[in-house]
C-alpha positions in Angstrom: 0.2 0.0 0.4 1.1 3.5 -1.1 2.0 5.8 1.6 1.0 9.2 0.2 1.7 11.2 3.7 4.1 12.4 6.3 1.2 11.4 9.2 0.5 8.2 6.9 4.2 7.3 6.9 4.5 8.2 11.1 1.5 5.5 11.6 3.3 3.0 9.3 6.4 2.7 11.3 4.5 2.8 14.5 2.6 -0.1 13.5 5.9 -1.7 12.7 7.6 -2.4 15.8 11.1 -0.5 17.2 14.3 -0.4 15.6 17.0 0.3 17.7 19.1 3.7 17.0 22.6 4.7 17.4 22.4 8.6 17.6 26.2 9.9 17.5 26.7 13.5 19.3 22.8 13.0 20.8 24.0 16.0 23.6 21.3 18.3 21.5 17.8 19.4 22.2 16.2 18.9 19.2 18.1 15.3 18.7 17.2 14.6 22.0 13.3 15.8 21.8 12.8 13.6 18.3 14.6 10.4 20.0 12.4 10.8 22.8 9.8 11.0 20.7 10.2 8.5 18.6 10.8 6.1 21.6 7.3 7.3 23.4 5.7 6.7 19.7 6.6 3.3 20.1 8.7 3.5 16.6 12.0 3.4 18.2 14.6 2.5 21.0 17.8 5.0 21.0 21.3 4.4 22.3 22.1 8.0 22.8 26.2 8.6 22.2 28.2 11.7 23.8 28.6 14.0 25.9 26.6 12.2 29.5 26.9 15.0 31.7 25.1 17.4 28.6 23.1 14.7 27.8 21.7 15.0 31.4 21.7 18.8 31.6 19.7 19.2 28.5 17.3 16.0 29.4 16.2 17.7 32.9 16.4 21.5 31.6 13.9 20.4 28.7 12.3 17.8 30.9 13.1 15.4 28.4 12.2 12.1 29.7 15.4 9.4 29.1 15.3 7.3 32.1 15.0 4.5 29.9 17.7 5.2 27.5 20.8 3.4 27.2 23.5 6.5 27.5 27.2 5.9 26.5 29.7 8.9 27.2 32.3 10.3 24.3 35.2 12.9 25.2 34.6 14.3 21.7 31.6 14.3 18.6 34.8 12.2 16.3 34.8 9.5 19.3 30.9 9.5 19.7 30.6 9.2 15.8 33.4 5.9 15.9 31.1 4.4 19.1 28.0 4.9 17.4 29.0 3.4 14.4 30.6 0.8 15.6 27.7 -0.2 17.6 25.4 -0.2 14.6 28.1 -2.1 11.8 28.1 -5.0 15.4 24.7 -5.3 15.5 23.5 -3.4 18.0 21.1 -1.2 16.4 19.9 -0.5 13.3 20.0 2.8 12.0 22.9 5.3 12.9 21.7 8.7 13.6 23.4 12.0 13.2 23.3 14.4 16.3 25.1 17.6 17.1 28.4 16.8 14.3 29.1 17.9 11.3 28.0 15.8 8.5 31.8 15.5 6.7 32.9 14.1 10.7 30.3 12.1 10.8 30.5 10.3 7.8 34.1 10.2 8.0 33.5 8.1 11.1 30.8 5.8 10.2 32.2 4.7 6.6 36.2 4.6 7.5 38.0 1.2 9.1 36.5 2.2 12.5 33.3 2.8 11.4 32.7 -0.3 9.0 29.5 1.1 7.5 31.1 0.8 3.7 29.0 -0.5 1.5 27.7 1.3 -1.9 28.0 4.5 -3.1 26.5 6.6 0.2 23.7 8.9 -1.2 20.7 11.0 0.3 17.1 10.4 -0.3 15.3 13.5 0.3 11.0 13.0 1.0 8.9 15.5 0.9 5.1 15.7 0.9 3.0 17.6 -2.6 -0.2 18.2 -2.0 -0.8 20.4 -4.9 -4.6 20.1 -6.4 -6.1 18.5 -2.8 -4.4 15.2 -2.7 -0.8 14.8 -0.9 1.7 11.7 -1.9 5.3 12.1 -0.9 8.3 12.7 -3.8 11.9 11.7 -3.1 14.8 14.3 -4.6 18.3 13.0 -4.8 21.4 13.6 -3.7 21.2 17.1 -2.5 23.5 16.3 0.5 26.5 14.1 -0.4 27.8 13.1 -3.8 29.0 16.4 -5.1 29.3 15.9 -9.1 28.3 12.9 -9.8 29.2 11.0 -13.1 26.9 8.5 -15.2 27.7 5.8 -13.2 27.2 7.5 -9.9 23.6 8.7 -10.9 23.1 4.7 -11.2 23.5 4.0 -7.5 21.6 7.4 -7.0 18.9 6.2 -8.8 19.0 2.6 -7.2 19.0 3.5 -3.8 15.9 6.1 -4.1 14.2 3.2 -6.0 14.6 1.6 -2.5 13.3 4.0 -0.8 10.3 4.3 -3.1 9.7 0.7 -2.7 9.9 0.5 1.0 6.9 3.6 0.9 5.0 1.0 -1.3 5.8 2.8 -4.8 5.7 -0.2 -6.5 7.3 0.9 -9.7 8.2 4.7 -9.2 8.2 7.4 -12.2 11.6 8.5 -11.9 12.9 11.7 -13.9 16.3 13.0 -14.6 16.5 17.0 -14.0 18.5 19.7 -15.5 18.1 23.3 -17.0 16.0 22.1 -19.7 13.9 19.0 -21.3 16.1 19.4 -24.6 19.1 18.0 -24.8 22.2 20.8 -24.8 26.1 20.1 -25.5 26.3 23.2 -22.8 24.3 20.5 -20.1 26.2 17.8 -19.5 23.3 16.6 -17.0 20.9 16.4 -20.1 24.0 14.4 -22.1 24.3 12.3 -19.3 20.1 11.6 -18.8 20.2 10.2 -22.6 22.6 7.9 -21.6 21.5 6.7 -18.5 17.5 6.4 -19.9 19.1 4.0 -21.8 20.9 2.3 -19.5 17.3 1.7 -17.8 15.9 0.8 -20.5 18.5 -2.0 -20.8 17.8 -3.0 -17.3 20.8 -0.9 -15.5 18.0 -0.1 -12.7 14.9 -2.7 -12.3 11.6 -1.9 -10.7 11.1 1.8 -12.1 10.5 3.5 -15.2 13.4 6.4 -16.0 13.2 9.4 -18.6 15.0 12.8 -19.4 16.1 15.2 -19.2 13.0 17.4 -17.9 13.0 21.1 -16.5 11.6 20.7 -12.9 8.2 22.2 -14.2 7.4 19.6 -16.7 8.3 16.8 -14.5 6.0 17.3 -11.8 3.1 19.4 -13.4 1.1 17.8 -16.1 0.2 21.3 -17.6 3.6 22.2 -18.0 4.6 18.8 -19.3 1.6 19.3 -22.5 2.3 22.8 -22.9 5.5 22.1 -24.1 4.4 19.3 -25.9 6.4 16.0 -24.0 5.0 12.8 -24.5 6.2 10.6 -21.2 5.0 7.6 -18.6 7.1 10.4 -16.2 5.9 13.4 -17.4 4.0 15.5 -15.2 3.5 12.6 -12.3 7.4 11.9 -11.0 7.9 9.6 -8.2 11.6 11.0 -7.8 13.6 13.8 -9.0 17.1 13.3 -9.6 19.3 16.2 -9.3 22.1 17.0 -11.4 24.7 17.3 -8.6 24.7 18.5 -5.1 24.9 22.6 -5.6 21.5 22.2 -7.7 19.1 19.7 -4.9 20.5 21.3 -1.8 19.1 24.8 -3.3 16.1 23.0 -4.3 15.3 21.2 -0.8 16.6 24.5 0.6 13.8 26.5 -1.0 11.3 23.5 -0.1 11.8 24.2 3.4 12.2 28.1 3.6 9.9 29.2 0.7 7.4 26.8 0.7 7.3 25.6 4.3 7.9 21.8 3.2 9.0 19.3 5.9 12.0 17.5 4.8 13.0 14.2 5.9 16.1 12.3 4.8 17.6 8.8 4.9 21.1 7.6 3.4 21.3 4.8 1.5 24.2 2.6 0.1 25.6 1.7 3.2 25.6 -1.6 5.3 22.5 0.0 7.6 20.7 3.3 7.1 22.2 6.5 8.0 20.5 9.9 9.1 22.0 13.1 8.7 19.4 15.7 9.2 20.9 18.7 9.3 21.5 20.4 12.0 18.9 23.0 11.7 16.3 20.9 11.5 13.3 20.8 13.7 12.5 17.6 15.8 9.6 17.0 13.9 11.7 16.4 11.0 14.2 14.5 12.7 11.5 12.3 13.8 9.8 11.7 10.7 13.4 10.7 9.4 13.8 8.5 12.4 10.5 6.6 10.9 11.3 6.9 7.6 14.8 4.8 8.7 12.9 2.5 10.4 11.0 1.6 7.1 14.3 0.8 4.8 14.7 -2.4 7.9 14.3 -5.5 7.1 
């Protein structure tokens, strides 16, 4: 059954039972609120790794109930990231979550020899709720957080990772739009050249369980009337489930625009490692982090 809203996502996660989440550098109010709420809702059991004193001070000050949670002390954010990653890689938790630590340091620990979670290409899959026209549906965007300037081989992995997330959200055959600044192939737009190659490769079976087409400009990927106005005929046009951006800059700007100008809740899960990884921004709200935890639980067996 397709999950079409953030509320439905949360309810689905609640119905599946608890997963264990190792939180690196958990000495952060928003992260602690999200972890506590996820536990209260029966979604997850957190293992909090970080400065034990600060975790206690924050929880007391803001009345965050942490009495039943496992807390592991760490001297700094790097050690916290390594310890949390090791807990996940050794089977002590299902999901790794970033707290009050820069993403670069966190992923260095998680994917390095000490963390042991590296498997394939890691890519960030963002999800937002599109409620235009009165009907809600979840749309995926990738990659706006990890792969800076992916080539064709990397973009195939980005598509694969996003399709896995879409399948877990009940989208049985997601429509994948390869975005660019134009829907026409142009020699000065490398993303349009990449799109042609990717469509051919996916048509030949490089990525299964989806329909891939492009290049698309954003408007004709998500709006039927815009696609019709430009005479674009494609099963993906106007109704894309997954938007593959050309590079991190485009994805990051688009997603921040959704948040700060569109007032959309944006949630994340990084795929391609041995376990789901959560890299929500340190500026994300506790509500966004709660829903990201819920999303990650759906990625677990």
